[in-house]
C-alpha positions in Angstrom: -16.3 -30.0 100.0 -13.3 -32.2 100.8 -14.5 -35.0 98.5 -14.9 -32.6 95.6 -11.4 -31.1 96.0 -9.9 -34.5 96.0 -11.7 -35.6 92.9 -10.7 -32.6 90.8 -7.2 -33.9 89.9 -8.7 -37.1 88.8 -11.2 -35.3 86.5 -8.4 -33.2 85.0 -6.3 -36.3 84.3 -9.2 -38.0 82.6 -9.9 -34.9 80.5 -6.3 -34.6 79.4 -6.2 -38.2 78.4 -9.4 -37.8 76.4 -8.0 -34.8 74.6 -4.7 -36.6 73.8 -6.5 -39.6 72.5 -8.7 -37.4 70.3 -5.6 -35.7 68.9 -4.0 -39.1 68.2 -7.1 -40.2 66.2 -7.5 -36.9 64.1 -5.8 -37.1 60.6 -3.1 -34.6 59.9 -4.1 -31.6 57.6 -3.2 -32.1 53.9 0.0 -30.4 52.8 -0.3 -27.1 51.0 0.0 -27.6 47.2 3.5 -26.8 45.8 3.6 -23.7 43.6 5.0 -24.6 40.1 6.7 -21.3 39.4 8.3 -22.6 36.2 4.9 -23.5 34.7 3.5 -20.1 35.7 6.4 -18.4 34.1 6.1 -20.5 30.9 2.4 -19.8 30.6 3.1 -16.1 31.0 5.8 -16.2 28.4 3.4 -18.1 26.0 0.7 -15.5 26.6 3.1 -12.6 25.9 4.4 -14.4 22.7 1.0 -15.0 21.4 0.0 -11.4 22.0 3.1 -10.1 20.3 2.4 -12.4 17.3 -1.2 -11.1 17.1 0.0 -7.5 17.2 2.6 -8.2 14.6 0.1 -9.9 12.3 -2.4 -7.0 12.7 0.4 -4.5 11.9 1.5 -6.5 8.8 -2.1 -6.8 7.7 -2.6 -3.0 8.1 0.6 -2.4 6.2 -0.5 -4.6 3.3 -3.9 -2.9 3.2 -2.3 0.6 3.2 0.1 -0.5 0.4 -2.7 -1.9 -1.7 -4.9 1.2 -1.1 -2.0 3.3 -2.3 -1.6 1.2 -5.4 -5.3 1.3 -6.1 -5.4 5.1 -5.8 -2.4 5.4 -8.1 -4.0 3.1 -10.7 -7.3 5.0 -10.4 -5.5 8.3 -10.9 -3.6 7.0 -13.9 -6.8 5.6 -15.5 -8.7 8.9 -14.9 -5.7 10.8 -16.4 -5.7 8.4 -19.4 -9.5 8.9 -20.0 -9.1 12.6 -19.6 -6.3 12.7 -22.1 -8.2 10.6 -24.6 -11.2 13.0 -24.3 -8.9 16.0 -24.9 -7.4 14.3 -27.9 -10.8 13.7 -29.3 -11.6 17.4 -29.0 -8.4 18.3 -30.8 -9.0 15.7 -33.5 -12.7 16.7 -34.1 -13.3 17.6 -37.8 -15.0 20.8 -39.0 -17.2 21.1 -42.1 -17.8 23.7 -44.8 -20.6 24.9 -47.0 -20.5 24.0 -50.7 -17.6 25.6 -52.6 -16.7 27.7 -49.5 -13.6 28.0 -47.3 -15.2 30.5 -44.8 -15.5 29.1 -41.3 -19.0 28.6 -40.2 -20.1 29.4 -36.7 -20.1 25.7 -35.7 -16.6 25.3 -37.1 -15.4 28.3 -35.1 -17.0 26.8 -31.9 -15.2 23.6 -32.7 -11.8 25.4 -33.1 -12.5 27.4 -29.9 -12.6 24.1 -28.0 -9.2 23.1 -29.3 -7.4 26.4 -28.5 -7.2 26.1 -24.7 -6.0 22.5 -25.0 -3.3 23.4 -27.5 -2.2 26.4 -25.4 -2.0 24.2 -22.2 0.0 21.6 -24.1 2.8 23.5 -25.8 4.6 20.3 -26.9 1.7 19.2 -29.0 1.7 19.8 -32.8 -1.1 19.1 -35.2 -1.7 18.6 -38.9 -4.8 20.1 -40.6 -5.9 18.4 -43.8 -8.3 20.1 -46.2 -10.9 18.0 -48.1 -13.6 18.6 -50.7 -16.5 16.7 -52.2 -16.3 15.1 -55.6 -17.9 17.9 -57.6 -15.5 20.0 -59.5 -12.1 19.1 -61.0 -9.4 17.5 -59.0 -7.2 20.6 -59.4 -10.0 22.9 -58.2 -10.8 20.7 -55.2 -7.2 20.6 -54.2 -7.0 24.4 -54.2 -10.3 24.5 -52.2 -9.0 22.0 -49.7 -5.9 24.1 -49.3 -7.9 27.2 -48.6 -10.0 25.3 -46.0 -6.9 24.0 -44.2 -5.4 27.5 -44.3 -8.5 29.1 -42.8 -8.5 26.7 -39.8 -4.7 27.3 -39.2 -5.2 31.1 -39.5 -8.0 31.0 -36.9 -5.8 29.0 -34.4 -2.7 31.1 -34.9 -4.6 34.4 -34.5 -5.7 33.2 -31.1 -2.3 32.3 -29.7 -1.3 28.9 -31.1 2.3 29.1 -32.5 2.3 28.9 -36.3 5.1 26.3 -36.2 2.9 23.9 -34.4 0.2 23.8 -37.1 1.0 22.0 -40.3 -1.4 21.9 -43.3 -1.8 19.4 -46.1 -4.5 18.9 -48.7 -6.3 15.9 -50.2 -9.1 17.5 -52.1 -11.6 14.9 -53.1 -9.2 12.0 -52.8 -10.2 10.8 -49.3 -14.0 10.9 -48.9 -15.6 9.6 -45.7 -18.8 8.9 -47.6 -18.9 7.7 -51.2 -22.6 8.2 -52.2 -23.4 11.0 -54.6 -25.9 12.9 -52.5 -25.8 16.1 -50.4 -25.7 14.1 -47.2 -22.4 12.5 -48.2 -21.0 15.7 -49.9 -21.6 17.6 -46.7 -19.5 15.2 -44.7 -16.7 15.3 -47.3 -16.4 19.1 -47.2 -14.2 19.2 -44.1 -10.9 19.8 -42.3 -9.5 17.0 -40.4 -7.1 17.4 -37.4 -4.3 15.0 -36.4 -2.0 15.2 -33.5 1.5 14.6 -34.9 3.6 15.1 -31.7 3.2 15.4 -28.0 2.5 13.2 -25.1 -0.7 12.7 -23.0 -2.7 15.9 -22.9 -3.5 17.7 -19.7 -6.6 19.7 -19.0 -6.2 23.5 -19.1 -6.1 25.2 -15.7 
């Protein structure tokens, strides 16, 4: 028991020396990496700038698309309006035909005139000229008078249904302006006609 007690300090001294020697031999821990706050801040600013540029480009692209869509819609509306106006003008300008030596309006001629009336009423700035024609049979004087009666018949029909008389002018050509020059009934039937010409007024609008 005495020997053990005396040896204890020696053991402690030897243990401490071993620990100190081990500490001397162990390498020091590596230093913690330095935080480059400037680089982090620059990277963050670059990311924000790129995101802002992306958003600005997307907004500009959307604005251009919206503007182009608006232009396309306007052009499409203008083209549709132009085509509609041309169709209405064709209706107003459609000729009517007559039986031989007659100035009475046939049923098909009345239907033709009925198609013109709502267009003329809806476009009060439009004026027209009705020209009366005849085929080649008969004297020039007789055919001029016949053409006059035919033009007058069409005008009267329009005026009686609401078109202002001042908007409908009449003129006559008789046999002077045939649309077909052969001497047969097929050609004569085409030449016995009233023609309609729009003499004033802008693009036509459809009746409501």
